[in-house]
C-alpha positions as CSV (number, residue, x, y, z in Angstrom):
1,M,-3.4,8.4,-38.1
2,D,-3.2,9.4,-34.5
3,K,-6.4,11.3,-33.7
4,L,-4.7,13.5,-31.0
5,T,-2.1,14.7,-33.5
6,S,-4.9,15.3,-36.1
7,M,-6.8,17.4,-33.5
8,K,-3.7,19.5,-32.8
9,V,-3.2,20.1,-36.5
10,F,-6.9,21.0,-36.9
11,V,-6.8,23.5,-34.0
12,Y,-3.6,25.1,-35.4
13,V,-5.0,25.4,-38.9
14,V,-8.1,27.1,-37.5
15,E,-6.2,29.5,-35.3
16,Q,-3.6,30.4,-38.0
17,G,-6.0,30.3,-40.9
18,S,-3.5,28.5,-43.1
19,F,-2.6,25.0,-44.0
20,R,0.9,26.2,-45.0
21,S,1.5,27.7,-41.5
22,A,0.5,24.5,-39.9
23,A,2.9,22.6,-42.3
24,N,5.8,24.8,-41.2
25,H,4.9,24.5,-37.5
26,F,4.6,20.7,-37.5
27,N,7.4,20.2,-40.0
28,L,5.1,18.3,-42.3
29,S,4.1,18.8,-45.9
30,A,0.9,20.7,-46.8
31,T,-0.5,17.4,-48.2
32,M,0.0,15.7,-44.9
33,I,-1.7,18.5,-43.0
34,S,-4.7,18.1,-45.4
35,K,-4.7,14.4,-44.7
36,H,-4.9,15.0,-40.9
37,V,-7.9,17.3,-41.4
38,H,-9.5,14.9,-43.8
39,H,-8.9,12.0,-41.3
40,L,-11.0,13.9,-38.8
41,E,-13.8,14.7,-41.2
42,S,-13.9,11.1,-42.4
43,S,-14.1,9.8,-38.8
44,L,-16.8,12.3,-38.0
45,N,-18.6,11.9,-41.3
46,S,-18.9,15.7,-41.4
47,Q,-17.1,18.5,-43.2
48,L,-15.2,20.8,-40.7
49,I,-13.6,23.4,-43.0
50,H,-14.9,25.1,-46.2
51,R,-11.8,25.4,-48.5
52,T,-11.4,27.5,-51.6
53,T,-8.4,28.6,-53.5
54,R,-8.5,32.0,-51.7
55,K,-9.9,31.4,-48.2
56,Q,-11.1,28.8,-45.7
57,S,-13.9,29.0,-43.1
58,L,-15.3,26.7,-40.4
59,T,-18.6,24.9,-40.9
60,D,-21.1,24.8,-38.0
61,S,-19.8,21.4,-37.2
62,G,-16.2,22.7,-37.5
63,Q,-16.9,25.5,-35.0
64,L,-18.3,23.1,-32.4
65,Y,-15.5,20.6,-33.0
66,Y,-12.9,23.3,-32.7
67,R,-14.2,24.4,-29.3
68,E,-14.2,20.9,-28.0
69,C,-10.8,20.1,-29.4
70,K,-9.4,23.2,-27.8
71,R,-10.8,22.2,-24.5
72,I,-9.5,18.7,-24.7
73,L,-6.0,19.8,-25.7
74,E,-5.9,22.3,-22.8
75,D,-7.1,19.6,-20.4
76,I,-4.3,17.3,-21.6
77,S,-1.8,20.0,-21.2
78,N,-3.0,20.8,-17.7
79,A,-2.8,17.2,-16.7
80,E,0.7,16.9,-18.1
81,N,1.8,20.0,-16.1
82,L,0.3,18.6,-12.9
83,I,2.2,15.4,-13.3
84,Q,5.4,17.3,-14.0
85,T,4.8,19.3,-10.9
86,L,4.3,16.1,-8.8
87,E,7.5,14.7,-10.2
88,N,9.5,17.8,-9.5
89,Q,7.9,18.9,-6.2
90,P,6.7,16.2,-3.9
91,Q,3.2,16.7,-2.6
92,G,0.3,14.8,-1.1
93,T,-0.2,12.6,2.0
94,V,2.1,9.9,3.2
95,K,0.1,7.3,5.2
96,I,2.2,5.3,7.7
97,N,1.3,2.5,10.0
98,C,3.6,1.9,13.0
99,P,3.6,0.1,16.4
100,V,2.5,2.4,19.2
101,T,5.6,2.6,21.4
102,Y,8.0,3.1,18.4
103,G,5.7,5.6,16.8
104,N,5.4,7.7,20.0
105,K,9.0,7.6,21.0
106,V,10.9,7.5,17.6
107,L,8.7,8.3,14.7
108,A,6.6,11.2,16.0
109,P,9.4,13.6,16.5
110,I,10.9,12.7,13.1
111,V,7.5,13.2,11.4
112,A,7.2,16.7,13.0
113,K,10.6,17.7,11.8
114,F,9.8,16.3,8.3
115,L,6.6,18.3,8.1
116,A,8.5,21.5,9.0
117,N,10.9,20.9,6.2
118,N,8.4,19.7,3.6
119,P,5.3,22.1,3.5
120,T,3.8,20.4,0.5
121,I,3.6,16.9,2.0
122,N,1.2,15.8,4.7
123,V,1.5,12.7,6.9
124,E,-1.1,10.4,8.4
125,L,0.5,8.4,11.1
126,V,-1.6,5.5,12.3
127,L,-0.3,4.0,15.6
128,N,-1.6,0.6,16.6
129,N,-0.3,-2.9,17.2
130,D,-2.3,-4.5,14.4
131,L,-0.7,-6.5,11.6
132,V,-1.7,-4.4,8.6
133,D,-2.0,-6.1,5.2
134,P,-0.2,-3.7,2.8
135,Y,-1.9,-5.2,-0.2
136,S,-5.5,-4.6,1.1
137,S,-5.1,-1.2,2.7
138,D,-4.2,2.3,1.6
139,I,-1.1,2.4,3.8
140,D,2.0,3.6,2.0
141,L,4.7,2.6,4.5
142,I,4.7,0.1,7.4
143,V,7.0,-0.1,10.3
144,R,7.3,-3.6,11.6
145,I,9.2,-5.1,14.5
146,G,10.5,-8.6,14.5
147,D,11.6,-11.2,11.9
148,L,10.0,-10.8,8.4
149,S,8.3,-13.6,6.5
150,D,6.9,-11.7,3.5
151,S,9.7,-11.5,1.0
152,S,7.5,-9.8,-1.6
153,L,7.7,-6.5,0.3
154,V,10.6,-4.1,0.0
155,A,12.3,-3.9,3.5
156,R,14.6,-1.2,4.8
157,Y,16.4,-1.8,8.0
158,L,15.8,0.9,10.6
159,G,17.6,-0.5,13.6
160,D,17.1,-2.8,16.5
161,Y,14.3,-3.0,19.1
162,E,16.1,-3.4,22.4
163,M,14.8,-4.5,25.8
164,C,16.0,-3.9,29.3
165,Y,15.2,-4.8,32.9
166,C,14.8,-1.9,35.2
167,A,13.4,-0.8,38.6
168,A,13.1,2.3,40.7
169,P,16.1,3.1,43.0
170,A,13.9,3.0,46.1
171,Y,12.7,-0.4,45.2
172,L,16.2,-1.8,44.7
173,N,17.3,-0.3,48.0
174,Q,14.6,-2.1,49.8
175,H,14.9,-5.5,48.2
176,A,17.4,-8.2,47.6
177,E,20.2,-7.5,45.1
178,I,19.7,-8.7,41.6
179,R,22.8,-10.2,40.0
180,V,21.6,-13.0,37.7
181,L,18.4,-13.8,36.0
182,E,17.5,-16.4,38.6
183,D,17.4,-13.6,41.2
184,L,14.3,-12.2,39.5
185,A,12.2,-15.1,40.8
186,R,12.4,-13.5,44.2
187,H,11.0,-10.1,43.1
188,P,7.5,-8.9,42.2
189,S,7.3,-8.3,38.4
190,L,5.4,-6.1,36.0
191,G,4.5,-8.0,32.8
192,F,3.3,-7.2,29.4
193,S,0.1,-9.1,28.4
194,Y,-1.3,-9.8,25.0
195,S,-4.5,-11.8,24.3
196,S,-3.6,-15.1,22.6
197,R,-7.2,-16.0,22.1
198,R,-9.0,-13.1,20.3
199,D,-8.1,-9.6,19.1
200,V,-10.4,-6.6,19.2
201,S,-12.0,-7.5,15.8
202,G,-13.1,-10.9,17.3
203,R,-10.8,-13.0,15.1
204,D,-8.6,-15.7,16.5
205,A,-5.2,-14.0,17.1
206,Q,-3.4,-17.3,16.6
207,T,-4.8,-17.7,13.1
208,R,-3.3,-14.4,11.9
209,S,0.1,-13.8,10.4
210,T,3.1,-15.2,12.4
211,Q,5.0,-12.0,11.9
212,N,5.6,-10.2,15.2
213,N,4.0,-6.9,15.8
214,E,5.0,-4.8,18.9
215,A,2.4,-6.3,21.2
216,Q,3.1,-9.9,20.2
217,L,6.8,-9.2,20.5
218,L,6.6,-7.8,24.0
219,A,4.3,-10.5,25.2
220,S,6.5,-13.2,23.6
221,Q,9.7,-11.8,25.2
222,N,8.0,-11.4,28.6
223,H,6.9,-15.0,28.3
224,Q,10.3,-16.3,27.3
225,A,12.3,-14.2,29.7
226,T,10.1,-12.8,32.4
227,H,7.8,-15.8,32.8
228,S,10.8,-18.1,33.0
229,A,12.5,-16.1,35.7
230,V,10.5,-13.1,37.0
231,N,7.1,-14.8,37.0
232,K,8.3,-17.5,39.3
233,G,7.8,-14.8,41.8
234,Q,4.7,-12.6,42.2
235,V,3.3,-10.8,39.2
236,R,2.0,-7.6,40.7
237,L,0.6,-6.1,37.5
238,M,-0.1,-7.3,33.9
239,S,-1.1,-4.8,31.2
240,N,-1.1,-4.5,27.4
241,N,0.1,-0.9,27.8
242,G,3.7,-0.1,28.3
243,D,3.0,3.3,29.9
244,V,0.9,1.6,32.7
245,L,3.8,-0.7,33.5
246,R,6.3,2.2,33.4
247,Y,4.3,4.2,35.9
248,A,4.1,1.3,38.2
249,A,7.8,0.8,38.1
250,L,8.4,4.4,38.9
251,Q,6.3,3.9,42.0
252,G,8.5,1.0,43.1
253,V,5.9,-1.7,42.5
254,G,8.4,-4.2,41.0
255,V,10.9,-5.1,38.3
256,L,10.0,-4.2,34.7
257,L,11.1,-5.6,31.3
258,Q,10.5,-2.9,28.8
259,P,11.6,-1.6,25.4
260,T,14.7,0.6,26.1
261,I,13.2,3.5,24.1
262,L,10.2,3.6,26.5
263,V,12.3,4.0,29.7
264,S,15.5,5.7,28.4
265,E,14.6,9.1,29.7
266,E,13.8,7.7,33.2
267,I,17.1,5.8,33.2
268,E,19.0,8.9,32.1
269,R,17.7,11.0,34.9
270,G,18.0,8.2,37.5
271,A,14.2,7.7,38.1
272,L,14.8,4.1,37.0
273,L,17.9,2.0,37.1
274,E,18.8,-0.6,34.5
275,I,19.5,-4.0,36.0
276,L,21.1,-7.1,34.5
277,P,22.6,-5.2,31.5
278,G,23.3,-7.6,28.6
279,M,20.9,-10.2,30.0
280,A,17.6,-9.0,28.5
281,P,16.1,-10.8,25.5
282,L,17.9,-10.4,22.2
283,P,16.9,-7.3,20.2
284,K,14.6,-7.7,17.3
285,P,15.1,-5.9,13.9
286,I,12.9,-3.0,12.9
287,H,12.1,-2.6,9.2
288,L,10.2,-0.1,7.1
289,L,8.1,-2.0,4.5
290,Y,6.5,-0.9,1.3
291,K,5.1,-2.7,-1.7
292,T,7.3,-1.6,-4.6
293,K,10.7,-0.2,-5.3
294,Q,9.2,2.5,-7.5
295,L,8.1,4.8,-4.8
296,S,6.2,8.0,-5.5
297,L,8.2,11.2,-4.9
298,K,6.3,12.0,-1.7
299,N,7.0,8.6,-0.3
300,R,10.6,8.5,-1.4
301,T,11.2,11.9,0.1
302,F,9.9,10.7,3.5
303,V,11.9,7.4,3.4
304,E,15.1,9.2,2.6
305,F,14.5,11.7,5.4
306,L,13.7,9.0,7.9
307,L,16.8,7.0,7.1
308,A,19.0,10.1,7.3
309,E,17.5,11.0,10.7
310,L,17.9,7.5,12.2
311,A,21.5,7.4,10.9
312,E,22.5,10.5,13.0
């Protein structure tokens, strides 16, 4: 017999004072109710209820066992109610790892809006350019830029990571016109750098996953495009931080190859001008990754919100 069912029967018999009432409640015969109680007494090797033809009463062991059964059944009921609440109302913390630039420019405002609309869910947004292993970390969702190689992860397409060449109007007015990529060789450049030897943890960067994160992607595209054209000229500034390069471009230091999302505001207000439109490196896909299709309600709620916001 199932012990949990026997415990429920025993508690009901004690509280109602009648085997017949328990039989009606559980839709069982009185004989089956007796068997449930006897099952407990046999497993405990102790009598729980004194039974006569006229009345029943608990033994000392029965009183102790009743209190504990009551507590256990209440704990189980509370646990079930908590799970039902979780399934019906999302709550908890969603932990997200995202590249720095995309996180600052795209994800941060969406997260703020999400939190305003979902008071029972918290978000921990970790921004760095490290390649996070989803199977050895407590990260729920990962934003990754570039081509994917791990087919075991669930991937949701978020959009494309586009690049553009730009420079300050004052710089362009004072220097030779730029019409084709080859013209970049005659202009000072601002380039994104990424250590190809060792990362901050001291590991060889080249021995890590070949999937591109944001820093590797920017460095790769600068190497393929900027180094082949721009860097034939003078490299005035190299940095692994896009904001540093953007500030230098605004001061008219040189030509910049940057993610479009990082310079879009400056281009809109005319502080920077896009040059060579359509000639920047090809955009790379952006994906949201997670380990299983069976997302918890809190994670599923965030994913659906994110996709809806990006679709607008």
